[in-house]
N, C-alpha and C positions, 0 to 999 in steps of 0.2 A: 669770852676773854675779858678779864677785868685788869685795870692797871691803877697804880697809885705812886705818886711822887713821895719819896721818903729821905730824910737827911741822916746821913750815918753820923751817930753822935758818941760812939765809944772812943775813948782817948787815942787807941793805936790803929784805927781803921780795921779792915778786915784781914788781919794776919791770921796765923794758924788756928789759935784757940777760938776766936769768935767766928771764923769761917767753919770750923768744925761744929760748933753749936748750931750755926745757921743750916749747914747741910743735913745734920742729924734731924733737926726739926722738919725740914723740907721733905725728907724721906718718909715721914709719917702721912703725907698727903698723896693722893693719886694724881692730882693735877700737875701739869707741866708748869714749873716755877722758874722764872728767869728774872735776872737783873739787867737792866739796860744802863750802861755807864759809858758815856762818850759814844764811840763807835763799836764798843764791845756788847755782845749779847751773851751773857754769862748763865749757863745752867747752874741753878743753885743747889741741886742735889749732888754736885761734884765739888769737894772740898778743893781740889787742884785747880779747877776752874775759877773758883771764888777767889782763891789767893792770887792766881796769876792775873787777875784782872787789876790788881794794884789799887783797890779802892780805899782811899784815905779818909780820915776823919774830917767832917765838914762838907763832905761830897754829897751832892744830891743825886740820887738814882731813881730809876723807875722800876718798881716791882711789878711784874705781870704774872698772873695766874690763869691757866687755862684748863678746865676739866670739870669733872663731876663735883668736886669739893672745892671749887675755886674760891668761893666766898669764905669758907672756914680757913683755907689756906692763907688767903690774903690777911684775914683778921689776925691769925696766930702769928704769921711771919712778920707782919708789920708791927705788932706789939713788942715782939722779941727784939726786933731791930731798934725800935724807939727806946726800949728799956736798956739798950747798950750790949745786949747778948752776953749778959753776965759779968760786964766789965765796969759798971758804975757803982 
């Protein structure tokens, strides 16, 4: 398992559209991918779980990936989040 701290930079936080982009991307990987946000441990492959977490812009989260393609998953998802999930 690997993890990395990431800042949420898109202007509106992880509302429906960016949560959908994130979940769709995560489904391309075999690894278990989660976001740790405060006390919440969010399964990234579920749009509803990501939205329910209420992650706001400027929040620091920890992204964890565990599985056969964890390195690729971490790199791809980290870059997408850092690039604003299509909202910048």
